[in-house]
N, C-alpha and C positions, 0 to 999 in steps of 0.2 A: 261754338257754343250752341246748345240746343235751344229750341223755341221756348221751352219751359224755363230754362235758366235766364234767357233774355227777358221774359215776362217778369220774373221775380226781381231781376236787376232793375228793370224799368220802374216797377212799383216801389222798390226800395229807394231809388233815386228821388222819386217824387215825395216819398215820405220824409226823407232826410232834408230835402229842400224846404219842407213845411213844418219841420219838427218844432219850431218855435211858436207855432200857432196853437193856443190852448183849445180852440174850437175846431181843429182840423178833424174831419170825419171821412168816412168811406165815400160819402156823397161828393165831397170835394175831389177826392181822388178819381172818382168815376168821371167827373167832368173833364179832368186832365187827360185821362187815358181813353176817353170816348167809348166807354163800355157801361152797361147797366150795373147797378148795385149787385144784383144776384150773379151776374157773370164774373165780376171782380171777386166777390166773396168765394164763389165756387172754385175759380181758377187758383186763387191763393191757397185755399184749403186743400185742393187736389194736388197741387205741386209741392207745397211746403209742409202740409199737415198743420199749419198754423192759421190764425185768423188775422184780419187787418189790424185789430186791436193789439194782438201779440207783436206784430211787426212794428207798429207805431211805438209801443212801449219799449221794445228793444232798441229802436232808433233813439228814443229819448234817453235811455240809460247809457247807450254808447256815447252819445254827444256829451252827456254829463261827465263821464269819465275823462273825456278829452279836455273839457273845460276845467275840471278839477286839477288835472295834471299841469295845465298851463299856468295855474296859480295867479291868474290875472283878474279873477272875479270872486266876489264873496258868494256864499251859498244861496242867498236869496236872489242874486243876479243870475246865477246858474239855473236855479229853479225856473225863473222867468224865461230864460233863453232856450230852455228845453220844453216849454209849453205847460208848465205847472203854474196855476194861479196862486196856489197856497204852498208856501215854503215848507210848512210842517208836513203836508201830504207828500211832497217831494222827498223829504228826509225819511219818512216812513216807507215810502216805495223803494228808495235806495237801500235802506237797511234790509228790507224784505228780500231784495234781489241779491245783495252782496254780503249781507251779514254784519255790516258796519255802517255807521252814519257817514255822510259825505265828509264831515269834519275829521272823523277818525281815519277815513281813507286818505285824505290829504296829509294828515300827520304821518301815516305809515309810509307814504311815498317820499315825504321830506326826509325821513330817517334813512331810507334805503339808498 
């Protein structure tokens, strides 16, 4: 695995580990990986073409899909577990990303 892939994998692991924290920011990540904010931002952008915020958002959406499929938590619990303070904002974000609300997604997988 290349150094670039290793870096993105390391960053992604840190993000996934902290996805539940609503206040998780790039400065928190920098402390964990022992790099400056600008170094982390530049490396992420250079390697993946994305930003820290994009990676965090994707990790939150991925985790929400997993939790929805498990059917063990209600929507507001899932919103909290993936770092959203506001359930309605989570629902709007989910709908924007996937075209359906979390409830509709859950209904579709229950039917399938």
